[in-house]
N, C-alpha and C positions, 0 to 999 in steps of 0.2 A: 741344244744347238750351239755349235761353236762358230762364233762370228769372226770373219776375217775381212779387214777393210779392203784388201786387194780384190777379193772375190766379189764383194758388194759393188765395187766400182767397175771392174773389168770382166766380170763373168759373162760367158757367151749367152746371147739371147736364145732362148729355147723356142721351138716352133709352137704356134698356137695350139694345134691339134695334130695328132698323127693322121696319116692317110685313112686308116680304118675308122678313126673317130669322125673325120670329116664326112666320110661316106655314110656313117650311121646317122649323123646329125642331118645330112641332106635328105636322107630317106624319111626320117621322122618329120622334118619340116614339110616335105612334099605331101606326106600322108595327111598331116594336119591341115595343110592348105586346101586339099581336095574336098574336105568334109562339107564346107558351105556350098560347094558346087553340087554335091549330092542332094543337098536340100533344095537348091534352086532349079536343078535340071529335072530330077525325077519326082513324079507326083507321089502324094501320100498313098501308101499301100504297095508301092513298088519295092522290090527286094533291096534295091540300092538306095532307097530314100533315107535321108538322115533328118530327124525332126528338128524343128526350129528350137525346141527346148534343149536338145543336145548341143546344138551350135552355141546357144547362149551360155550353157553350162560350161562348155570347154573354154569359151572366151573368158568367162569369169575365173576359171582355174588358171589360165595363162596370166591373168592379172596378178593372182596370188603368187604364181611362180616367179614373176618379175620382182615382187616385193621380197620373196624369200631369197632370191639372188642378191638383191640389194643388202639384205641383212647379213648374208654370208660374207660379203666383202669386208664388213667391219668386224664381225664375230669370228669368222673362219680364218681370216688373213691378218687382221690387226689385233685380235684378242679382245675386242671391245664388245661386251655383251649388252645390247640395248634391249630394254623392256618397254620401249616407247615408240617403236617404228610405226605402230598403228596411227600415231598422230600425224606423221608425214604422209602416210597413205590417205588419211581422211582429209588433210589440208589440200592435197592435190585434187581429191574428189570434190570438195567444196568449191575450189577455184573454177573447175570446169562446170560444176553444177550451177554456178551463178550465171554463166553464159546460157546454159540450157533453160534456166528459169526465165531469162530475158527473152529467149527465142519463142516462148509460149505466146507472147504478145497479148492480144485481147481474146485468145481462145480459152482462157481459164474460166473457172466457175463464175467469177464476178465480172468477167469481160472488161477488165481494166488493164492499163499498161503496167501497173504494179503487180508483183507476184501475189497470188491468192492469199498467202499467209500474212502479207503486209496489209492487205485490205481488211482481212479478218481482225487484225490487231489494231486497226484504225491508224495505220501509218499514212501520212499525207504525201510523202515523196520518198524517193530512194535516198538512203544515207550516202555520204560522200564516197565511201569505199566501194560502192557499187558502180561508180562512174566508169564508163568505157567498157563495162562487162558485156555489153551487147555485141562486142567485136570478138570473133573467135580467136584472132591472133593475140589479143590482149589477155584473154582468159588463159591461153596457154603460156603466155609470159608469166602470169601469176602462178600457174601450175609449177613452173620451174623455180621462180624467184622466192615464193613464200616459204615452201619447205626448206629450200636451200639457205635463205637468209636466217631463218630460225635456227637451223642446224649449225650454221657457221657461228652465230653469236653464242649459242649454248655451248657448242664444242670448244670455242676459243677460251671461254672462262673456265670451263671444266678441265680441259687438258692443260691449260696454263697453270692451274692450281694442282695439277698432277693427281686429280681424282680418277681412280680406276677401280677395277674389280667390282665387288658387290656394291660398293658405295655408288659407283657410277650407274649401275643397273637400277638401284633404288631411286636415284634422282630422275632418271629417264622415265621410270614408271610414275613418279609423282608429277612430272611435267605433263604427261599425257592425261592423267586423271584430272589435273587442274584445268586443262584445256577442255576436257569433256564436260566438266561442270559449267564452264563459261559458255560453251555452245548450247547447253541445255536451256539457257536463259532466253526468254522471248525478246528481251530488249537488245540483244546483240545484233539482230537483223539477219539471222541465219536459219530462221524457221523453228527455233526451239527444239522441243522433243521430236517433232515430226520431220524436221530437216527439209530437204528438197525432194520433190517427186512430181509425178504427172507430167513428165517431159513430153513435148509434142514433136519437135524437129531438131535436126542438127545440120548446119550449113544449108538450110532450106529443104532438106530431105526428111520425109516422115521417119521418125526414129524407130518405129516398130515395123517398118517395111522389111521384107526379107532381104532385099538388096542392101539396105542400110546396115542391117544386122551382119550380113556377110562382110561388108566393108569394114565395120568395126572389128570383127573377128580377125581379118587379115592385117589390119593395122596393129592390133595387139600382138599377133604372131610375129610381125616384123619387129616390133619394139622388143619383144622377148629375145629374138634372135640377135638383134643389135646389141642389147644389154649383155648377152652372154659373150659375144665376141669382144666387146669393149672390156668387160671384166676380165676375160681371159688374157687379152693383150696387156692389161694393166698388171695383173698378177704374175705374168711370165716375164715382165720387163725388170730392169734394174730396180725400179721403184718398188715392184712387188717383192723383191728379195729384201729390201730395206724394211718393207712393211712387215714381213714375217719375222725380221729381226726385232721389230717393235713388239710383236706378239710374244716371242720366245725369250728375249733377253734385252729388255728396254734399257736397263741401267748400263749394260755392257755396250750397247749401241751408242749411248750418250758418251761413254768413255772413249769410243772410237772417233768422236767428233761430229756425230749426227745429232741434230736437235729433233726429237720425235714429234714436237708440236705440229709442225707443218705437214708432216706425213699423215699424222692421225686426223688432222683437221680437214685435209683434202679428201681423204677416203670417206670420212664421216659425212661431209657435205654432199659428195657425189652419191653416196648411198641414200641420203634423204631425198635427193632430186629424183633418183630412179624410183624410189618408193612413191613419191608424189605423182610421177607419170603413171605408175601402175594404178593408183587410186583414180586418176583422171580418166583412164580407159575403162575402169570398172563401172563408174557411175552410169554412163549411157547404156551399158549392157544389162545392168540389173534394174535400172529405173528409179533408184533412190539413193540418197546419202543422208545420214542422220548422225547425231553425236555418238550413237552406239558403236560406230566404227572406230571411235577413239578409246574405247574401253580398254583398260589394262589387260583384260582377258584376251582380246584380239591380238595384242602385241605378244603375249605369252604363247599364243597359238602359232604365231610366226616362228618363234624359237623352236617349237616342236616340229614344224615343217623342216627346218634346216637340220635339226639333230637327227630326225628320222631318215632324211635322205643322205646325210653325211656332210658335216660342215668342213669348209676348207677344200671343197671339190668343185663348186659352181654348178656342175650337173646335178649333184646330189640334192640340193635344195629345190631344184625344179621338179625332180622326181618326187621328193618328199611332199611338196605342196600338192601335187596331183594325187598321190596315194592317200594322204590324210584327208583331203577334201572330198575325194571319192568315197571314202569310208564315212565321212560326216554326212554326205548326201544320202547314203543308204541308211545310216542309223537314224537320222532325223525324220526319215519317212516311215521307217519300220518300228524302231525302238527309240523314240526321241528322248525319253527320260533317262536313257542309259548312255547318251553320247559323252557327257563329261567324264563319266567313269571310264569309258573306252579310251578317251583322249589321255587321261592320266595313266592308264595302263600302257598305252603305246609309248609314252615318254619314259616310264619306268623300265619297260622291257628293252627299249632302245639303249638307255643308259647302262643297264646291266649286261646285256648280251650283244649289242651292236654299237659299240662306242664310235665306230667309224660309219655308222649308218648303213643304208641299203647299198650304196655304192661301194663301201668297204667290203660288205659281204659278197657282192658280185665280183669284186677284184680277187678276193680269196678263192672263190669257186673257180674263176677263170684260171688262176695260177695253178690250182690243183689239177685242172683239166688239161693243162699244158698250153693254154691259149696265150698266156703271158709269161715272160721270163720271171723267175723268182728272184 
């Protein structure tokens, strides 16, 4: 990539999407939005009925898609490969999970105002960092601030020290592994190995009610659509061009008078916040959050989603998250012992034969068919 200071400063702003892309996205969003209605309106056994399991599964996939989109912002556009985004996903989930645990009230097994795991471990009162978590707004403030603050502090010292490449990836993996070990401890006040589960209600509504499930699904779809538009606007702007300059020629960019620290730190923090939001939406739909979500394997799986779909495309990671997790759902129900082999094979085949992912393949096929200009 040849960097030009005038092009970076005065290049024309490109449209978010082409008219054809806007139409395709609108159709896809409408189709997805109608699925919960098919569950609510049509009774079981009807040809148009969609099961509650399917609605919950697709809601979970959309949370994963938002996390993949967040990772693509830093990896696909800034060249920062993170192997620790599972940490931000889990932190968002734990922040929301604290509110959900407080919402149980005295309906738990021990019928106490303390969460059941605290009663079991003989805690007498809530620790100070659980203060105000009975408020939904405060929990969502934590969802944004906790992953964002951690990412900002970590990124500031890492980027200021000019740590990048494989060294940065290893450090992020070490960070998430250390956090996982911390959260496994019972004395941290986060449920230890079991984490948070047995949620009863959210904002006063029964969390397992079909209407609540549908609302959570629609909120997740809206968050995914909003995240996509935000990410697209960011990458199509002047900032996005500078960001790609960081990815392709950071030293030359610095020579042109740009300090990469601020650009990298902003997108890194934004990515962590989006990942935290994805985790917060994931927890009430699956009904559990535990330290296993912080495992380095989960972060590596996110990388596979992005690579499979096509990094640096935004749409690709969303597609990749859906495809890979769809395969995972099938494998773990039919051939569970072979899933990790299949995941490794997917990554190897993508690296060797689909370096631009499924989106890149689709673009090539469209070009050959004459649908796109070559």
